[in-house]
N, C-alpha and C positions, 0 to 999 in steps of 0.2 A: 860446296863441291869445288875443288881446284880444277880449273880448265886450262892451266898454263901449258900442259903437255898434250892437250887434245889435238889431234891432227886437224888440219884445215880441210873442210869439205867444200865441194863446188858451191854449196848454198852460202858459204861465208865469203865467197869472192865478190868483188863489186859487180854490179849488173852489167857494166860496160865491158868487162873483161871476159870476152868469148873468143872462140877460134875465128880467125879471119880479121880481127880488129887490129888497128895500129896502136902501139904502145911505146912509151919512152921509158927506158931503163935508167932511172936516176941513180941507181946503185952501180951502174956500169958506164959511168961517164957520159950519160945522156944519149946512149945509143938508141936509135929508133928502129923498130922492127914490127913485123906482123906476127901475131900469135898463131902458131902452127898447130899446137896441141896442148892440152892441159891434162896432166896425168901423173902417175907415179914415177919417181926417179930416185935412184940410189946414188949418193955421192961416193965415188970410188975411193976417195981418200979417207973419209970418216965412216963409211958404210951406213950412214944415216939415211933413212928413207923419208922422202917428202911425198905425201899423197897427192898434192895439187901443185906440182911444179909447172912453171910456164915455159914452154919451148918456143923460142922466137927465131925468126930469120930476117935479115936485113931486107928492106923493100926492093933493093936492086939486086938481090941474090947474094950468095956468099955463105959463110959458115954459120950454122945455127948455134945459138947459145941458150943456156938454161938458167932460169931465175927461180930459186927455191922459195923466196919470200915475195909474194905478190905486192906487199906494201911498198916495195921499191919502184913499182911501176906507176906511171900516170898515163891517162888517156892521151893518145897522140894522134 
């Protein structure tokens, strides 16, 4: 069975990656933020839907950003 296109479920996320935890976005130039929400997100440019996108906000406040691939995040 080919699982290459199977959407990521919450069960496939690392145990440390939960709402309220600190994470470093290595794909976003090392930005550090707090996980606000994990859920569905549709990329407005490609219309591709990500089931387990990670919504982060800087620790000191500011604009939220979205990470579609949890593999770019490290525990922070």
